[in-house]
C-alpha positions as CSV (number, residue, x, y, z in Angstrom):
1,L,0.0,0.0,0.0
2,L,1.9,3.1,-1.3
3,S,0.4,6.3,0.1
4,A,-2.9,4.4,-0.3
5,I,-6.4,5.1,0.7
6,G,-8.1,2.3,2.5
7,V,-10.7,2.4,5.3
8,Q,-13.5,4.8,4.8
9,E,-13.1,6.6,8.2
10,F,-9.9,8.4,7.1
11,E,-11.0,9.5,3.7
12,L,-12.1,13.2,3.3
13,L,-15.1,13.7,5.6
14,G,-15.0,10.1,7.0
15,D,-18.4,9.0,5.7
16,Y,-19.3,7.4,2.3
17,H,-22.5,9.4,1.8
18,L,-20.9,12.7,2.7
19,N,-17.9,12.0,0.5
20,H,-20.1,10.8,-2.3
21,A,-22.0,14.1,-2.2
22,V,-18.7,16.1,-2.3
23,H,-17.4,14.0,-5.2
24,G,-20.8,14.4,-7.0
25,A,-20.5,18.1,-6.7
26,Q,-17.0,18.0,-8.0
27,L,-18.1,15.8,-10.9
28,F,-20.9,18.3,-11.7
29,L,-18.7,21.3,-11.6
30,I,-16.0,19.8,-13.8
31,W,-18.7,18.6,-16.2
32,L,-20.2,22.1,-16.2
33,L,-16.8,23.6,-16.8
34,Q,-15.8,21.2,-19.6
35,E,-19.2,21.1,-21.4
36,G,-20.4,24.6,-20.7
37,T,-17.3,26.7,-21.7
38,P,-15.7,27.0,-25.1
39,H,-12.3,25.5,-24.3
40,F,-11.5,24.1,-27.8
41,G,-10.4,20.8,-26.5
42,R,-7.8,22.2,-24.0
43,L,-9.7,20.9,-21.0
44,D,-10.1,17.3,-22.4
45,H,-6.6,16.3,-21.3
46,F,-6.4,18.6,-18.2
47,P,-5.5,16.5,-15.1
48,L,-8.8,17.6,-13.3
49,N,-11.1,16.2,-16.0
50,L,-14.2,14.1,-16.1
51,P,-12.4,10.7,-15.9
52,Y,-10.6,12.0,-12.8
53,A,-13.8,13.2,-11.2
54,R,-15.7,10.0,-12.2
55,S,-13.1,7.8,-10.6
56,F,-13.7,9.4,-7.2
57,Y,-17.5,9.5,-7.7
58,D,-17.7,5.8,-8.6
59,S,-15.3,4.7,-5.8
60,D,-16.7,3.0,-2.6
61,Q,-14.3,2.4,0.2
62,R,-16.8,0.9,2.6
63,P,-15.9,-2.8,1.9
64,L,-12.1,-2.1,2.2
65,R,-12.0,-2.6,6.0
66,E,-13.5,-6.0,5.7
67,Y,-11.2,-6.9,2.8
68,L,-8.1,-5.8,4.8
69,Q,-9.2,-7.7,7.9
70,A,-9.7,-10.9,5.9
71,Y,-6.3,-10.6,4.1
72,Q,-4.0,-13.4,5.1
73,G,-0.8,-12.7,3.1
74,P,2.2,-10.5,3.7
75,M,1.8,-6.7,3.3
76,L,4.1,-3.7,3.0
77,I,2.6,-0.2,3.9
78,Q,4.6,2.8,2.6
79,H,3.5,6.2,3.8
80,G,4.8,9.7,4.6
81,P,3.8,11.4,7.9
82,E,3.3,14.7,6.1
83,D,0.9,13.3,3.5
84,G,-1.7,16.0,3.0
85,L,-4.1,13.9,0.9
86,V,-4.2,10.6,2.7
87,P,-3.6,11.1,6.4
88,F,-0.9,9.2,8.1
89,A,-3.5,7.9,10.6
90,A,-4.9,5.8,7.7
91,A,-1.6,4.0,7.4
92,R,-1.6,3.4,11.2
93,E,-5.1,2.0,11.0
94,H,-4.2,-0.3,8.1
95,Q,-1.2,-1.5,10.1
96,R,-3.4,-2.2,13.1
97,I,-6.1,-4.2,11.3
98,V,-3.5,-6.2,9.2
99,P,-1.4,-7.6,12.1
100,Q,1.2,-9.2,9.7
101,S,1.8,-5.9,7.9
102,V,5.1,-3.9,7.9
103,L,4.8,-0.1,8.0
104,Q,7.6,1.7,6.2
105,V,7.6,5.4,7.3
106,Y,9.4,8.0,5.1
107,E,10.3,10.9,7.4
108,R,9.2,14.3,6.2
109,G,7.6,12.5,3.2
110,G,4.3,13.6,1.7
111,H,1.9,12.2,-0.9
112,G,4.5,12.4,-3.6
113,I,7.2,10.1,-2.1
114,V,6.8,7.8,-5.1
115,M,8.2,10.6,-7.3
116,G,10.4,12.5,-4.8
117,R,12.0,9.3,-3.4
118,A,11.5,6.9,-6.2
119,E,14.8,5.1,-5.7
120,Q,14.3,4.5,-2.0
121,V,10.7,3.5,-2.4
122,A,11.5,1.1,-5.2
123,G,14.4,-0.4,-3.2
124,D,12.1,-1.1,-0.2
125,I,9.5,-2.8,-2.5
126,C,12.2,-5.0,-4.1
127,R,13.5,-6.1,-0.7
128,F,9.9,-6.8,0.4
129,I,9.3,-9.0,-2.6
130,E,12.5,-10.9,-2.1
131,T,11.5,-11.6,1.5
132,V,8.1,-12.8,0.4
133,E,9.6,-15.1,-2.3
134,A,12.1,-16.5,0.3
135,G,9.1,-17.4,2.5
136,A,10.4,-15.2,5.3
137,A,7.5,-12.7,5.3
138,L,4.8,-12.8,8.0
139,T,1.3,-14.0,7.3
140,R,-1.7,-13.4,9.5
141,T,-1.5,-16.8,11.2
142,A,2.2,-16.1,12.1
143,A,1.7,-12.6,13.3
144,D,2.2,-11.4,16.9
145,P,-0.8,-12.6,19.0
146,Q,-1.1,-9.1,20.6
147,R,-1.4,-7.5,17.2
148,I,-4.0,-10.1,16.2
149,A,-6.0,-9.2,19.3
150,A,-5.7,-5.5,18.6
151,A,-6.8,-6.0,15.0
152,A,-10.1,-7.5,16.2
153,Q,-11.0,-4.4,18.2
154,P,-13.3,-1.7,16.6
155,L,-12.0,1.7,15.6
156,E,-12.0,4.1,18.5
157,S,-13.7,7.4,18.0
158,D,-10.6,9.3,19.1
159,A,-8.3,7.4,16.6
160,V,-9.1,9.8,13.8
161,Q,-6.1,12.2,13.2
162,K,-6.9,15.8,13.3
163,A,-6.5,17.5,9.9
164,E,-3.5,19.7,9.5
165,G,-1.8,21.6,6.7
166,I,-3.3,21.4,3.3
167,T,-5.9,18.9,4.4
168,L,-7.2,21.4,7.0
169,F,-7.2,24.1,4.4
170,V,-9.2,22.0,2.0
171,F,-11.8,21.2,4.7
172,I,-12.1,24.9,5.6
173,I,-12.8,25.7,1.9
174,L,-15.3,22.9,1.6
175,I,-17.2,24.0,4.7
176,A,-17.1,27.6,3.6
177,L,-18.5,26.7,0.1
178,A,-21.2,24.6,1.8
179,T,-22.6,27.7,3.5
180,F,-23.6,29.0,0.1
181,V,-26.1,26.2,-0.1
182,S,-27.3,26.2,3.6
183,E,-25.6,28.2,6.3
184,D,-27.2,26.3,9.1
185,L,-26.5,22.8,7.7
186,A,-22.9,23.8,6.9
187,C,-22.4,24.8,10.6
188,I,-23.9,21.6,11.7
189,G,-21.7,19.6,9.4
190,A,-18.6,21.4,10.7
191,G,-19.7,20.7,14.3
192,L,-20.0,17.0,13.6
193,M,-16.6,17.0,12.0
194,A,-15.2,18.6,15.1
195,A,-17.0,16.0,17.2
196,R,-15.3,13.2,15.3
197,G,-11.9,14.9,15.7
198,I,-11.4,15.5,12.0
199,I,-10.9,19.2,12.5
200,G,-10.7,21.4,15.6
201,F,-13.6,23.4,17.0
202,L,-12.0,26.8,16.2
203,P,-11.2,25.9,12.6
204,A,-14.8,24.6,12.3
205,V,-16.1,27.9,13.6
206,F,-13.7,29.9,11.4
207,A,-14.7,28.0,8.2
208,S,-18.4,28.4,8.9
209,F,-18.0,32.1,9.7
210,L,-15.8,32.7,6.6
211,G,-18.4,31.2,4.3
212,I,-21.3,33.0,5.9
213,F,-19.4,36.3,5.8
214,V,-18.4,36.0,2.1
215,G,-21.9,34.7,1.0
216,D,-23.9,37.3,2.9
217,M,-21.6,40.2,1.8
218,L,-22.0,39.0,-1.8
219,L,-25.7,39.1,-1.2
220,Y,-25.5,42.6,0.2
221,L,-23.4,43.8,-2.7
222,A,-25.8,42.2,-5.2
223,G,-28.6,44.2,-3.6
224,R,-26.5,47.4,-3.6
225,Y,-25.3,47.3,-7.2
226,F,-28.0,45.4,-9.0
227,G,-31.1,46.1,-7.0
228,K,-34.5,44.8,-8.0
229,P,-33.4,43.8,-11.6
230,A,-31.3,41.0,-9.9
231,L,-34.5,39.4,-8.6
232,K,-35.3,38.4,-12.2
233,Y,-32.3,36.1,-12.6
234,P,-31.2,32.9,-10.9
235,P,-30.2,32.0,-8.2
236,L,-31.8,35.0,-6.5
237,K,-35.2,34.5,-8.2
238,W,-35.3,31.0,-6.7
239,M,-34.7,32.2,-3.2
240,I,-36.1,35.7,-2.8
241,K,-39.5,37.1,-3.4
242,E,-40.3,40.7,-4.0
243,A,-42.7,40.7,-1.2
244,D,-39.9,39.8,1.2
245,I,-37.8,42.7,-0.2
246,A,-40.7,45.1,0.4
247,K,-41.0,44.0,4.0
248,S,-37.3,44.3,4.6
249,A,-37.4,47.8,3.2
250,N,-40.0,48.9,5.7
251,W,-38.1,47.3,8.5
252,F,-34.9,49.1,7.6
253,R,-36.6,52.5,7.4
254,E,-37.9,52.0,11.0
255,K,-35.6,49.7,12.8
256,G,-32.2,50.0,11.1
257,P,-29.3,47.9,12.5
258,R,-31.6,46.0,14.9
259,I,-33.1,44.2,11.9
260,I,-29.6,43.0,10.8
261,L,-29.0,41.6,14.2
262,A,-32.4,39.9,14.6
263,S,-32.4,38.4,11.1
264,R,-29.4,36.2,12.0
265,F,-31.7,34.5,14.5
266,L,-34.9,34.4,12.5
267,P,-34.8,31.6,9.9
268,G,-35.9,32.6,6.4
269,S,-35.3,36.3,7.0
270,R,-31.5,36.5,6.2
271,L,-31.6,36.5,2.4
272,P,-34.3,39.2,1.9
273,T,-32.9,41.3,4.8
274,Y,-29.3,41.4,3.6
275,F,-30.3,41.9,-0.1
276,G,-32.7,44.6,1.1
277,A,-29.9,46.2,3.1
278,G,-27.8,46.5,0.0
279,M,-30.7,47.6,-2.2
280,L,-31.6,50.3,0.4
281,D,-28.0,51.4,0.4
282,A,-27.4,50.7,4.0
283,G,-24.0,51.9,5.1
284,F,-21.3,49.3,4.2
285,W,-19.3,49.5,7.4
286,M,-22.4,49.7,9.5
287,F,-23.8,46.6,7.9
288,T,-20.5,44.8,8.2
289,F,-20.2,45.7,11.9
290,Y,-23.6,44.6,13.0
291,F,-23.6,41.5,10.8
292,G,-20.2,40.5,12.2
293,I,-21.5,40.8,15.8
294,A,-24.6,38.6,15.0
295,A,-22.5,36.0,13.0
296,L,-19.9,35.8,15.8
297,A,-22.7,35.0,18.3
298,W,-24.6,32.6,16.0
299,T,-21.8,30.6,14.4
300,P,-20.0,29.3,17.6
301,L,-23.4,28.5,19.1
302,L,-24.7,26.3,16.3
303,V,-21.3,24.7,15.6
304,G,-20.8,24.0,19.4
305,L,-24.3,22.6,19.7
306,A,-23.6,20.2,16.8
307,T,-20.3,19.3,18.4
308,L,-21.8,18.4,21.7
309,I,-24.6,16.3,20.3
310,G,-22.3,14.7,17.8
311,E,-19.8,13.7,20.5
312,Q,-22.6,12.0,22.5
313,L,-23.8,10.1,19.4
314,L,-20.3,9.2,18.3
315,D,-19.5,7.6,21.6
316,Y,-21.7,4.7,20.4
317,Y,-20.4,4.8,16.8
318,A,-18.8,1.4,17.0
319,V,-21.9,-0.2,18.4
320,F,-24.2,1.3,15.8
321,H,-21.8,1.1,12.9
322,K,-24.4,-0.3,10.6
323,Y,-26.7,2.5,11.5
324,A,-24.1,5.3,11.5
325,L,-25.7,7.2,8.7
326,L,-29.1,7.2,10.2
327,V,-27.7,8.3,13.6
328,L,-25.7,11.2,12.0
329,L,-28.7,12.2,9.9
330,G,-30.8,12.2,13.1
331,A,-28.3,14.5,14.8
332,V,-28.3,16.8,11.8
333,L,-32.1,16.9,11.7
334,L,-32.3,17.5,15.5
335,V,-29.8,20.4,15.4
336,W,-31.3,21.9,12.2
337,S,-34.8,21.9,13.7
338,I,-33.9,23.5,17.0
339,P,-33.5,27.1,15.6
340,R,-36.7,26.6,13.6
341,L,-38.8,25.4,16.5
342,L,-37.2,27.0,19.6
343,L,-36.1,30.4,18.4
344,P,-39.5,31.4,17.1
345,L,-40.9,30.8,20.6
346,F,-39.0,33.8,21.8
347,S,-41.1,36.3,19.8
348,H,-44.9,36.8,19.7
349,Q,-44.8,36.7,15.9
350,G,-42.9,33.5,15.9
351,R,-45.2,31.8,18.3
352,R,-48.3,32.8,16.4
353,L,-46.8,31.6,13.1
354,L,-45.9,28.2,14.7
355,L,-49.5,28.0,15.9
356,S,-50.7,28.9,12.4
357,R,-48.6,26.0,10.9
358,W,-49.8,23.6,13.6
359,R,-53.5,24.3,12.9
360,R,-53.0,23.9,9.1
361,L,-51.4,20.5,9.8
362,T,-54.0,19.3,12.3
363,R,-57.2,20.6,10.8
364,W,-58.3,18.8,7.7
365,E,-60.0,21.8,6.1
366,F,-56.6,23.3,5.5
367,W,-55.0,20.3,4.0
368,P,-53.8,20.7,0.3
369,P,-56.1,19.3,-2.4
370,Y,-53.5,16.5,-3.3
371,V,-54.0,15.2,0.2
372,F,-57.6,16.0,0.9
373,Y,-59.0,14.5,-2.3
374,V,-57.0,11.2,-2.3
375,P,-60.0,9.2,-0.9
376,V,-62.4,10.9,-3.3
377,V,-60.1,10.0,-6.3
378,F,-60.0,6.4,-5.2
379,Y,-63.7,6.3,-4.7
380,V,-64.4,7.8,-8.2
381,L,-62.0,5.2,-9.7
382,Y,-63.8,2.4,-7.9
383,L,-67.2,3.6,-9.2
384,G,-65.7,3.9,-12.7
385,L,-64.5,0.3,-12.6
386,R,-67.8,-0.9,-11.1
387,H,-69.8,0.8,-13.8
388,R,-67.3,0.1,-16.6
389,S,-66.6,3.7,-17.4
390,L,-63.7,5.7,-15.9
391,T,-65.2,8.9,-17.3
392,L,-68.6,8.2,-15.7
393,F,-68.3,11.2,-13.3
394,T,-68.2,13.6,-16.3
395,A,-71.9,13.0,-16.8
396,A,-72.8,14.8,-13.6
397,N,-73.6,18.0,-15.4
398,P,-74.7,17.2,-19.0
399,G,-74.9,20.9,-19.9
400,I,-71.2,21.6,-19.1
401,P,-68.2,20.1,-21.0
402,A,-66.7,17.1,-19.1
403,G,-69.4,17.7,-16.4
404,G,-67.5,20.7,-15.1
405,F,-64.5,18.6,-14.0
406,I,-61.9,21.2,-14.9
407,G,-61.3,23.9,-17.5
408,E,-64.9,24.7,-18.2
409,S,-65.9,28.2,-19.3
410,K,-67.7,30.3,-16.7
411,S,-69.2,32.6,-19.3
412,E,-70.6,29.6,-21.2
413,I,-72.3,28.3,-18.1
414,L,-73.8,31.7,-17.4
415,D,-75.0,31.8,-21.1
416,G,-77.1,28.8,-20.3
417,L,-78.7,30.7,-17.4
418,Q,-79.8,33.8,-19.4
419,G,-83.4,33.1,-18.6
420,S,-82.8,33.6,-14.9
421,G,-83.0,37.3,-15.0
422,S,-81.7,39.3,-12.0
423,A,-80.8,36.0,-10.2
424,V,-77.6,36.0,-12.2
425,A,-75.0,38.8,-11.9
426,R,-74.5,40.6,-15.2
427,Y,-71.3,39.7,-17.0
428,H,-69.3,40.2,-20.2
429,R,-66.5,38.2,-21.9
430,I,-63.3,40.2,-22.6
431,D,-61.4,39.6,-25.7
432,T,-57.9,39.5,-24.2
433,H,-56.3,39.2,-27.7
434,Q,-57.0,42.9,-28.4
435,P,-54.8,45.7,-27.2
436,L,-54.9,46.8,-23.6
437,E,-56.9,50.0,-24.3
438,G,-59.5,48.0,-26.2
439,Q,-59.9,45.7,-23.2
440,I,-60.3,48.6,-20.9
441,A,-62.9,50.2,-23.3
442,A,-64.8,46.9,-23.3
443,V,-65.1,46.9,-19.5
444,T,-66.0,50.6,-19.4
445,E,-68.7,50.0,-22.0
446,F,-70.1,47.1,-20.0
447,M,-70.3,49.2,-16.9
448,D,-71.9,52.1,-18.8
449,T,-74.5,49.9,-20.5
450,H,-75.6,48.4,-17.1
451,Q,-75.1,51.6,-15.2
452,L,-72.5,50.1,-12.9
453,D,-69.8,51.8,-10.8
454,F,-66.7,50.3,-9.3
455,P,-66.2,47.8,-7.8
456,V,-66.6,45.2,-10.4
457,V,-65.2,41.6,-10.5
458,L,-62.6,40.4,-13.0
459,K,-61.9,36.7,-13.2
460,P,-60.4,34.1,-15.6
461,D,-63.0,32.6,-17.8
462,A,-61.6,29.2,-16.9
463,G,-60.3,28.8,-13.4
464,Q,-60.9,27.3,-10.0
465,R,-60.7,27.9,-6.3
466,G,-60.7,31.7,-6.7
467,S,-57.5,31.8,-8.6
468,G,-57.0,35.0,-10.5
469,V,-60.3,36.6,-9.2
470,G,-60.0,40.3,-8.4
471,I,-62.3,42.9,-6.9
472,I,-61.5,46.0,-9.0
473,R,-62.2,49.3,-7.2
474,S,-60.6,51.8,-9.6
475,E,-59.5,52.3,-13.2
476,T,-55.9,51.9,-12.0
477,Q,-56.6,48.5,-10.6
478,L,-58.5,47.6,-13.8
479,R,-55.5,48.6,-16.0
480,D,-53.0,46.7,-13.8
481,Y,-55.2,43.6,-13.8
482,L,-55.6,43.5,-17.6
483,R,-52.0,44.4,-18.2
484,N,-50.8,41.4,-16.2
485,N,-53.5,39.0,-17.6
486,S,-53.2,37.1,-20.9
487,A,-55.8,34.3,-20.4
488,P,-59.4,34.6,-21.5
489,A,-61.2,36.7,-18.9
490,M,-64.6,38.1,-18.0
491,V,-66.0,41.1,-16.1
492,Q,-69.0,40.6,-13.8
493,E,-71.3,42.8,-11.7
494,Y,-70.1,42.9,-8.0
495,M,-72.8,41.5,-5.7
496,P,-72.2,42.6,-2.1
497,G,-73.7,40.9,0.9
498,E,-73.7,37.5,2.4
499,E,-72.7,34.5,0.3
500,F,-74.0,31.0,0.2
501,G,-73.1,27.9,-1.8
502,V,-76.0,25.6,-2.6
503,F,-75.3,21.9,-3.6
504,Y,-78.3,21.0,-5.8
505,Y,-78.8,17.7,-7.6
506,R,-81.5,16.2,-9.8
507,Y,-81.7,12.7,-11.1
508,P,-82.7,12.1,-14.8
509,G,-86.4,11.9,-15.1
510,E,-87.2,14.0,-12.1
511,E,-89.0,17.3,-12.5
512,S,-87.4,18.9,-9.5
513,G,-84.2,18.1,-7.6
514,H,-83.0,18.2,-4.1
515,I,-80.7,20.4,-2.0
516,F,-78.0,18.3,-0.6
517,S,-76.2,21.0,1.4
518,I,-75.9,24.7,2.0
519,T,-72.6,26.3,2.7
520,D,-72.5,29.6,4.7
521,K,-69.5,31.5,3.5
522,R,-68.2,34.0,6.0
523,F,-65.8,36.8,5.2
524,I,-63.1,37.1,7.8
525,A,-62.4,40.5,9.3
526,V,-60.4,41.9,12.3
527,R,-61.4,44.7,14.6
528,G,-58.9,47.4,15.5
529,D,-58.0,48.4,19.1
530,G,-56.2,51.7,18.3
531,Q,-52.8,50.3,19.3
532,S,-52.1,47.1,17.4
533,T,-50.9,47.0,13.8
534,L,-52.8,45.1,11.2
535,E,-50.1,42.4,11.3
536,T,-50.6,41.9,15.0
537,L,-54.4,41.8,14.7
538,I,-54.1,39.1,12.0
539,L,-51.8,37.0,14.2
540,N,-54.0,37.4,17.3
541,D,-57.3,36.5,15.6
542,A,-58.2,32.9,16.3
543,R,-59.4,32.3,12.7
544,A,-57.2,34.6,10.7
545,V,-54.0,33.1,12.3
546,C,-54.9,29.7,10.6
547,M,-54.0,31.3,7.3
548,A,-51.7,33.9,8.5
549,P,-49.1,33.6,5.7
550,F,-51.8,34.1,3.1
551,H,-53.4,37.1,4.9
552,L,-50.0,38.7,5.6
553,A,-49.1,38.4,2.0
554,Q,-52.4,39.7,0.7
555,H,-52.2,42.8,3.0
556,R,-48.4,43.3,3.0
557,E,-48.6,47.0,2.1
558,R,-50.9,47.7,5.1
559,L,-49.3,45.5,7.8
560,Q,-47.8,48.4,9.7
561,E,-51.0,50.4,9.8
562,V,-52.8,50.8,13.1
563,P,-56.6,50.6,12.6
564,A,-58.7,52.9,14.8
565,A,-60.4,51.4,17.9
566,G,-63.6,49.6,16.8
567,A,-62.7,49.9,13.1
568,T,-63.4,46.7,11.1
569,V,-60.8,45.7,8.5
570,P,-62.0,43.0,6.0
571,L,-59.4,40.4,5.3
572,V,-61.4,38.4,2.7
573,E,-63.6,39.5,-0.2
574,L,-64.1,36.2,-1.9
575,G,-66.2,33.3,-0.8
576,T,-63.3,30.8,-1.4
577,H,-61.9,28.8,1.4
578,C,-58.3,28.7,0.0
579,R,-58.4,32.5,0.0
580,G,-59.5,32.8,3.6
581,A,-63.2,32.5,3.7
582,L,-64.8,30.5,6.6
583,F,-67.2,27.7,5.5
584,L,-70.0,26.8,7.9
585,D,-73.1,24.6,7.7
586,G,-75.8,26.9,6.3
587,S,-78.7,24.4,6.6
588,K,-79.2,25.2,10.3
């Protein structure tokens, strides 16, 4: 074994799955460089090429310990104590688990001893081969009994050699780069590496802080020099919403540096806050100073917590060797969840948002359609098979295409109800293929013809669950809606008052049908106390808090307003449950 890798525990991060992820990232980056840049063939034969990266990605060192422990013949291990790529501790471990082996140490030798000391290395190999051919080399059965007994012992958790030199430098760079993907998970990973003794606690903290500092300062500079246009391009458009930026802007105008400090401890607020700081041209040195204080407090805390938990888990590493990955993943999940569950408990907003999430998880009325309708889908499929027609359900409403399953035209349905008179709100289809001014003129003509004033209702001609429906209260809102809409649409008379949904059915051959149920649709509102902001009123309301993220987003421009005492602020204008309406049994 010449400067050879071997057991998994001493290779890179010490775990196959972690190493596989790193090697996968390396393979992807080299592939991206080689295939995504015009290098005219120059990178094809570069040492760091795809075959090089593929060899690492396809390697699996997990079986090597078992192979080495089962090896019976002679073995020569040649290694330099200053090897920065394969730690010298790996050679020591190979010598331990192969009791008949001979370890040849090359003082002050590194990973390149085969080139720098070729003659000496070759001579040692020749002498070893001569010894083997002469029958004088040790085999496992002839090895020292004490070494045989030591080889049978499991690897101790403190046997891992702490990284130094170039190895430590590489680890620091890897951890720092990992923070660009997830700051918290990178800190946790660094803490677990410190717990295993791969790197020291201080280097783990430094690497995490370095990556966080560079990444967040780049985000600040992106906001400062690119501003809102940068939100239209990846990766920022994947991670930051304009609504988050608007909220950060209001915070900075009122709170200033305190927001920078608080955002470090509020998960999900860092990206929009730091980008907003740059976009609002917050002072560079002021931002750096307060960010540094927050990061210096946060990073050692999270890395240290991961180190403590990791050490407790790794005490049992040998016993649970087969389940090591699950144990480590459990530790990562535990530490990662603490700041997302415990830290929000220290603020009123955080506690109410946790309550909001809990209620949406535990109350079936808030479950997403792909969960709620699973039993219905299976029941419909059962009926289709039973009656030998999988499209049987589309016959429910013969006057509507596909029975009104999905994609039906609202205006065509209303066309069939023209004989109902005033029972149907007046409406008009809008030709969205014509220019914007023509669409506005069509809506204006509809309003003039029927002597209607604002508000009116604009909605997609084909849609569901209130998607795209807007209550239009001014010509400005009308223009904005039509400018941003390209799908077929319709304008309809606004009908104020209470709203009910009637489930009516009639079997073929019957003259009159039956009312199956009546839904009383309540529009949620909050009442001001003259002191609380609209945001606080929403969070404190027993019903509104259930859909707090939706209501906060819908009213984001008014969240800091303080309604007068006794003033009612409507939160919902549409009788749609997914847009905040409360559905009650209206048959009582």
